[in-house]
N, C-alpha and C positions, 0 to 999 in steps of 0.2 A: 525547102527552106530558102529564104532569101528572095522570094518573089512576092508581088502584091497579092496574088491569089492564094498563096500558101505561106503564111507567116510562120516563123520558127516556133516550135513547141517549147523552146526554152523560155519564151515569154509566157510564163505560166499564169500570169494575171493579165486581165484585159488591158489595164492601163499601162502595163509595161510595154506592150506592143505599140500603142500610139505614142508613148513617150519616146521610144526608140526612133519613131518616124520624125517627130517634130524637134528633137533636141540637137540635130545637126550631126550626130554620130552615125545613125542608121546602119548599125552593124548587122541587123537581121532583116532589114528592109531595103531593097535596091530599086524601089519604084521611083517614078519621076517626081512624085510628091515629096518623097524623102530626100532626093537630091536637091530639090528646090529649097527645102528647109535647110540643107547643108550650106548652100550658097547664101541664103538669108542669114544664117548664123555668122558667117565670116564678114558679111557686109555690115551687120549690126555691131559686131564686136570691134569695128574700127573706132568706136567711141572710147574704147579702153586705152587708145593712144593718149587721150587727154588725161586719163587716170594715171598713166605712167609718167607723163609730163608733170602732173600735179604732185606726184609722190617724189619725183627727182628734185623738184624745186623745194619741196618741203624739207627733204633730208639735208639739203645744202644750207638751210637756215640755221644759224647758230643758236637762235633763241627758241627753238621748238621745244615744247613741253612733252613730257612722257605720255600724258593723256592724249594729246593731239596726235602724236606718232602712233599710239596704240589704235586710235580710231581710224587713221588713214591706212595703216598696214593691215588692219582687219579687212578692209575692202580690197586693197591691192593684192594681199596674200591669198584671198579667196579666188581672185581671178587667176593668179599663177597656179594655184592648186588645180583648178578646173582645167586649164590648158595643159598641164602636165599629165592629167588623167587622159585627156583626149589624145595627146601625142602617143602615150603608152599603148592605148587601144589600137591606134592606127598602125603602129609598128608591128604588132602581132595580129593584125586583122585577118590574114589568110588562115593562120593556125587557129584563131578563135572561131572562125567560120567552120572549119573542119570539126572542131570539138562540138559546136552547136549541132552540126549535122549528125554526129554520132549520138548525141543525147536525144535528138529529134526522132531518130530511127527506131529506138527501143529494140535494138537488135537482139539483146539477150534477155529481154523481159519474159520470154516464154519459158525460161528456166525456173521461174518462180510464179506459182499461181496467185500469190498474194502481192505481186508486183504493183498492180494498180492501187490496191488498198494502202500499201506502204507509201507510195508516191502521193496519193491524195491526202493522207494524214499529215505528211511532212509539209506539203504545199499549203495546207490550210493554216497551220501554225505560223509558217513563214509569211504568208499573205497578210495575216493580222498585224505582224510586226512591221512589215514594209509599208502597208497602207497607213498605219499610224504615223510612221516617219514621214511619209508623203504629206499627210495632213499637217504635220508640224512645219514642214518646208513651205507649204502653200500659205499657211497663216503667217509665218515669218515674212514671206515675200510681200504679202498684202500689207502687213503692218509697216514694213520698211517703206513701201510706196507712200502710204498715208503720212508717215512721219517725215519723209523727205519733202513731200509736197507742202506740208504745213510749214516746215522750216524755210523752204524757198520763198513762200509768201511773207513769212514773218521777217526774214532777213532781206527781202527784196533782192535776191540773187538769182542767177540762172539755175544753178544746182548747188546746194550746200555741200555736196560731197567733193566738189571741185573748188578748193580754196584759191588755187592759182590756175589761170588759163592763158594760153598764148595769144588771146585776142580779147578785145573789150566788148562785152555784150550788154553793157549798161544802156546803150542807145538803141538796142534792138526793139522792134515793135512787138507788141504782146503776142501776135500770131506766131512770129518767129520763135519767141521764147517757149510758147506752148508746144510748137512742133518739135523743137529740140528736146524738150523734156519728155515728150511722147516717144521720140526715137531712143532716148537713153533708157526709159522705162522698159521698152520692148527688148532692148539689148540685155538689160539686167534680168528680165523675166526669162529669156531663153538661156542666158548664162546659168541661172539657178536650176533650170530644168536639165541643162547639160551636166552641171555639177552633180545633181542627184542621179541622173540617168547613167552617168559613167560609174557611179558607185553601184547602181542596180545591176549593171552588166557583170561586174566582178562578183557581186554577191550571188547572182543567179547561177553563175558557173559553179561557185563553191557549193551552193545548195543542191543543185541537180547532180553533181558528182558525188556528194554525200549520200543522196538518195540511191544512186547506183550501188555504192558500197553497202548500204543497208540492205538492198534487195539481194545482192550477192551473198552476204553472210546469212541472211534468213533462208536462202534456198537450200543450204546444207541440211536443214531439218528434214527434208524429204528424200534423203539419200537412200537408195535401194540396197538390199542385202545381197542380191545376186552379184557375184564377183565381176562378171563381164559388164553388167549394167553399171556397177559402181565405178569401174575404170573409165567408161565413157562419160559418166556423170562428173567425175573429178577432172577429166580432160577438158570438158566444155567450160568448166569454171576457171581453169588455168588460162584458157584463151580469153575468157571474159575479163579476168583480173589484169592480164597483160595489156589488153586494149584500154582498160580503165587507167592503168599507170601511164600509158603513153599520153593520154589526154590530160591527166593530172600534171604531168611534167610541163605541158604547154602552159597551164595556168600558173605553175610555179615560176616559169621563166618570165611570164608577163608580170607577175606580182613582185618578183625579185628586185627589179629596177624601179617599178612604179611606186611600190609601197614605201621604199626607203625615202624617196623624195616626198611622198605624201605624208609620211611620218614626221619629217622635218617641218613641213608647213603646218601640220596639225598641232605639233608641240608649240610652235610660235603663236599660232592663232588662238589656241586654248589659253596659253599664258597671258596673251594680251587681252583677250575677252575676260579672263579672270581678274586681270588688273583693273579693267574698266568696272567690273562688278564690285570690286573692293573699294574703289575710289568714288563710287556714287553715294553721295551723302544728302542731297536735297531732293525734295519731292518733284522738282522740275526735271530731274534726271531719271524719273521712273521709266520713261519710254526707252532710254538707253539701257537701263537695267533689264527691262523685259527683252529687248533685242539681243543683248549680250547673253542672257540666260538661255534663250532659244538656240543661239548659235553654239554655245557650249554643249547643250543637250544633243544637237545634231552631230557635232564632231565626235563626241564621246560614244554615242550609240553606233555610229558607223564603224569606228575603230574597234569597239567591243565586238560587234557582229563579225568582222573579219577574224579576229583572234579566237572567238568562241567557235566559229564554224571550222576553222583549221584544226583546233583541238579535237573536235568531234570526228573529223576525217581521220586524224591520227589514231584515235581509239578504235574506229571501225576497221581501219587498215590492219592494225595489230590484232584485232579480234578475229580476223579470218583464220589465223592459226588455231585458235580454240574451236572455231566452227568446224574446220576440216577434221580436227582430231576427234570430234564428237560423232563422226560418221562410223558405220560398221566396217572399218578397214581391216580389222583383225581377221576377218574371214577371207581376205584376199590380200595378204601382206605383200607377196612377191609382185603381183600385178599392179597394185596401187602404190607401191613404195615410191617410184619416180615422181608421180604427181603429188604425193604427200610432201616429199622433200622440196619440190619446186614451190608448192604453195606456201609451206612454212618459211622457206627462205625468202620469198617475196614479202611476206608479212613481217619478217624480222628486220628488213631494211626500212628505217624510218623515212617518212615523206619529207620532213624538214622544209617547211615553207620559210624561206629566208628573206630578209630585207637587205638588199645590196650585198649579200654574202657575209654580212656582219652580225645581224641579229636574227634569231629564230622567232617567227611570228607565233605567238601563243598568248593565253590569258595571263601568264606570268609577265610577259612583256608589257601587256596593257596595264597591269598593276604598277610596274616599274615606271612607265611613262606618266601615269597619273601622279605618282609620288614625286617624280622629277618636276612636273609642272607645278605642283604645290610649292616645292622648294624654290622654284624659279620666281613664282609670284611673290613669295615672302621676301626674296632678295630684291626684286624690283621695287617693292614698297619702301625699302630702306632708302632708295634714291629719290623719293618724292620730296 
């Protein structure tokens, strides 16, 4: 793992591998090309300094409307969300690489003859979901490019997303304006790929660890009846579960800090996109309506996938106790008792994926967030 000749198997879809290379994160690819894209990412993102300047000047304006603020924060908040994801990944980069190596090694898959079948089925279903989400991202990005370019020509401005600039570009020659817009479009294209790529990294870890738990639980169906073989059988699976829990804790620590900040940004961005959706009344704003709708869909699907995947991991983790209890342990009570107790005890301790140590990540949290966002939108509409 981690070389150009042997990409990580955690990149279970072909496009996940090349996305990791070009998005500037290159967690699973240490090739020269990947590093070149990393340097390109930071060079291109210098344009976001103009976005920060524009947002700061806009916020200092006493006459700013709620719709204008919503539109500008939608862009600036997306940038901050992406950068926060990248920072969180870089903080835990060594530990995430170790977990990827564990997943890539398939060290315990020999314990279950159906391991590859279980893995292939899970990846097929996940691949359809992630590929659909990628298609939505790409269509949204292309639509945003076309919309921005049309607005730039209609308004005769450098870029319509920058209401305020620290320089006067009105006298620039056409070639300079086109070059600047091309630079900005490249920056936003890679930023969008990094935004989605950072989500894919966390999602792929959750999915592959879920697959490992499913393989482990399914392996108990082949438990032998011979007492000595059963003891060795249970011991191997205790070691398997202990290794899994170690790497699950790595993902928990990574998500504990990153998801809380991400949740804060997503709540704000969903509320503001929902506000734009509710305030669109004319046919001329249909483009903004479509853009806001696609961004709402992306944010909701990503957050839901996190919550749903964590819930599934919790169920599989707890289900190991039932799986081990279904083995023929009654024929070797004294010999198998220590491993039974260890296994059941491990399964009884909940995984509890937390957000900043305050909220437990779950589908219940997702439902609460959606309800809170709806209430927030209704409140903001009262200030129109």
